[in-house]
C-alpha positions, -999 to 999 in steps of 0.1 A, spaced: -53 308 378 -51 321 339 -67 316 303 -52 303 284 -76 310 250 -107 326 239 -123 311 205 -155 327 197 -179 323 164 -214 334 151 -249 320 160 -284 321 137 -312 315 149 -348 322 132 -373 338 151 -407 328 148 -432 340 126 -454 335 148 -439 359 174 -412 375 156 -415 413 165 -421 441 142 -409 473 154 -408 514 145 -375 501 137 -387 472 110 -387 436 115 -368 417 139 -369 379 118 -334 366 117 -309 370 147 -275 371 149 -257 358 175 -219 357 184 -206 331 211 -173 334 232 -162 303 254 -127 311 270 -103 286 288 -88 285 315 -58 270 329 -80 241 350 -99 229 329 -130 252 329 -143 269 301 -163 307 308 -197 315 276 -205 348 269 -225 359 238 -235 394 223 -270 396 211 -257 416 175 -283 442 155 -267 467 140 -299 494 140 -297 489 174 -260 497 195 -241 495 152 -224 460 158 -225 433 137 -220 397 137 -183 399 116 -173 430 131 -179 414 167 -157 383 162 -134 407 147 -129 428 172 -130 404 201 -109 380 182 -81 406 170 -85 433 201 -95 419 229 -86 377 235 -45 388 234 -53 414 260 -70 382 278 -42 356 270 -25 346 305 -47 369 326 -64 357 359 -104 361 353 -107 372 391 -86 411 379 -117 420 357 -114 455 369 -81 450 353 -89 432 326 -121 460 319 -103 490 314 -75 476 294 -107 470 268 -120 500 270 -85 519 261 -79 491 231 -120 495 216 -138 528 221 -180 513 225 -185 480 206 -213 474 242 -225 441 237 -190 425 224 -173 440 254 -201 426 281 -201 389 258 -162 387 272 -173 402 305 -201 377 307 -178 343 299 -149 364 326 -178 361 355 -188 330 339 -154 313 351 -154 330 383 -185 311 397 -170 276 383 -136 284 398 -149 297 435 -184 269 430 -210 295 430 -238 306 407 -230 337 393 -255 357 413 -238 349 443 -208 368 431 -229 394 419 -236 403 455 -258 375 467 -299 366 456 -327 389 461 -338 373 495 -376 386 486 -396 356 485 -413 368 465 -384 366 440 -367 333 455 -397 308 453 -419 330 426 -390 342 395 -388 369 379 -420 386 364 -415 393 327 -442 406 305 -445 392 266 -443 414 240 -467 419 204 -452 438 178 -468 465 153 -491 443 133 -531 442 125 -556 448 157 -572 416 151 -535 401 155 -524 418 176 -552 409 199 -550 372 192 -509 367 203 -520 389 232 -550 371 239 -537 337 239 -504 346 263 -524 359 290 -542 327 291 -505 308 288 -503 329 325 -489 361 312 -503 383 334 -481 418 313 -485 426 276 -461 452 255 -473 464 227 -450 479 203 -458 513 191 -447 544 174 -451 567 140 -488 561 134 -500 574 171 -541 567 159 -528 534 141 -510 521 177 -541 535 195 -562 508 167 -541 479 179 -543 490 215 -578 491 221 -577 461 204 -556 443 234 -568 459 255 -601 444 251 -592 404 246 -570 408 278 -594 427 305 -593 451 328 -566 439 345 -536 427 325 -506 452 333 -507 469 298 -473 484 286 -460 502 253 -428 506 237 -422 533 207 -384 526 203 -385 555 194 -406 566 171 -428 593 178 -419 639 174 -428 650 211 -460 666 199 -464 632 184 -459 609 223 -474 634 243 -510 629 228 -506 587 221 -503 592 260 -539 604 262 -556 580 245 -531 554 264 -536 571 297 -575 565 284 -566 524 277 -549 519 315 -514 518 297 -492 520 328 -453 527 310 -444 547 281 -419 534 266 -384 555 248 -415 573 231 -384 598 212 -355 598 195 -323 586 213 -301 608 229 -323 638 227 -336 635 268 -342 668 262 -377 662 243 -383 631 263 -380 654 294 -409 674 280 -431 643 268 -425 629 310 -437 665 317 -467 660 299 -479 622 306 -500 607 329 -484 579 323 -445 565 335 -418 566 304 -389 543 309 -358 550 295 -342 522 264 -323 534 239 -313 564 259 -292 549 285 -266 532 269 -240 546 290 -229 565 330 -234 597 317 -264 590 298 -282 574 327 -260 611 342 -282 630 321 -314 610 324 -312 617 356 -301 656 352 -332 660 328 -351 642 351 -363 630 319 -372 590 331 -395 576 357 -372 541 345 -343 534 335 -350 499 309 -308 484 318 -288 453 303 -256 443 298 -252 441 263 -254 480 263 -240 486 294 -203 468 282 -216 446 312 -226 436 342 -207 453 366 -211 483 348 -253 477 345 -249 472 381 -236 510 385 -262 522 368 -289 514 388 -276 523 418 -269 556 409 -306 557 390 -312 544 433 -300 574 442 -320 595 426 -349 580 428 -352 566 401 -364 526 397 -352 504 366 -361 465 350 -343 445 330 -351 451 292 -328 424 265 -329 422 227 -338 387 221 -307 373 239 -304 334 238 -293 313 266 -268 326 276 -269 364 276 -308 358 289 -297 340 319 -264 356 328 -291 389 330 -313 368 351 -285 361 381 -277 397 377 -316 406 381 -320 390 411 -284 401 425 -291 437 420 -321 453 445 -333 485 426 -339 468 393 -378 461 406 -400 439 385 -420 428 409 -433 465 392 -423 461 361 -415 434 351 -392 423 325 -382 409 286 -360 378 290 -385 362 268 -358 360 241 -357 319 239 -389 320 239 -389 331 204 -370 310 186 -373 268 181 -350 254 201 -329 263 224 -285 264 223 -275 250 255 -281 212 264 -311 220 288 -336 250 283 -341 281 307 -367 274 333 -395 287 322 -432 288 341 -459 310 326 -445 346 327 -413 340 354 -383 332 341 -367 315 375 -323 321 376 -300 287 374 -291 278 403 -254 258 393 -220 276 394 -217 303 371 -237 310 347 -252 275 346 -250 268 315 -242 242 290 -239 246 253 -259 210 236 -276 226 205 -264 234 174 -252 270 172 
């Protein structure tokens, strides 16, 4: 079995305005993606996807396409897609960083493996979690409300809860007073029993975050995501020491070294993981195991990935015991932000649950416009 061709092309998607995310990083109104197709000599085609956002990962659509076409693809021709560790080492030597590009390539290789073995991807990753809540009820998710006016935030949150969502995340950052007003409105709209978390995307100073945490705790917020700037683990540790709300790291954990430093600094209670940040699914599983050894739970995050990457992350979630969406609902909601899928079928969302595909490989095929 050997790789015969690799194609790379851009994909675009305009986010539905009524659910567009506004955060301390700005507005996310248009999604830019890169689709990777890897062909083998048996006629299989593996799919991979990169969600590229320059303000988030430093990667752009044009840059990702060029990196894969000019530097990564030539290393893959003739290789066996099952030689994944050997391939990943070659890719890492050829290109520094560019984690979302590498993740898309690895995803397509794993899709090929699953198709060749005639098993869903989660089987290759260690097998689906046998817990009945995951197998029968799906992956627990939360819906994200942007930094919008309190009344609009409350309206959107209430609409999602009425549709069956039991967990809501609200974007905050930069202005704690306005954030508290937004949170009060949302909590009033969704009731006391709904899971409520916040995400600052690194938008607070240490003192702002500590003060905001006090106000959030009074509103029953159960999780505080990325309160301070990425890379400053000591700052996040300082917030964690004085916060009554568990602290989750997201932008602060891209690499294995990041995870190790967060553990050393005792900077986070939970890690938000996903393959685009870490350069692939296998790296994500390694970081999840590191966190588990340190007694830190993980959940699955997202960068508004579309159907291919979201399917891959669903497989990862159900095959990785320390990704605990039962306790900390995940963010696999990217496909819900767009009018129609670019795959032949939509993923299986049922209210606030996503059910993992069970067909070989990723379990998705292309069908809609790119």
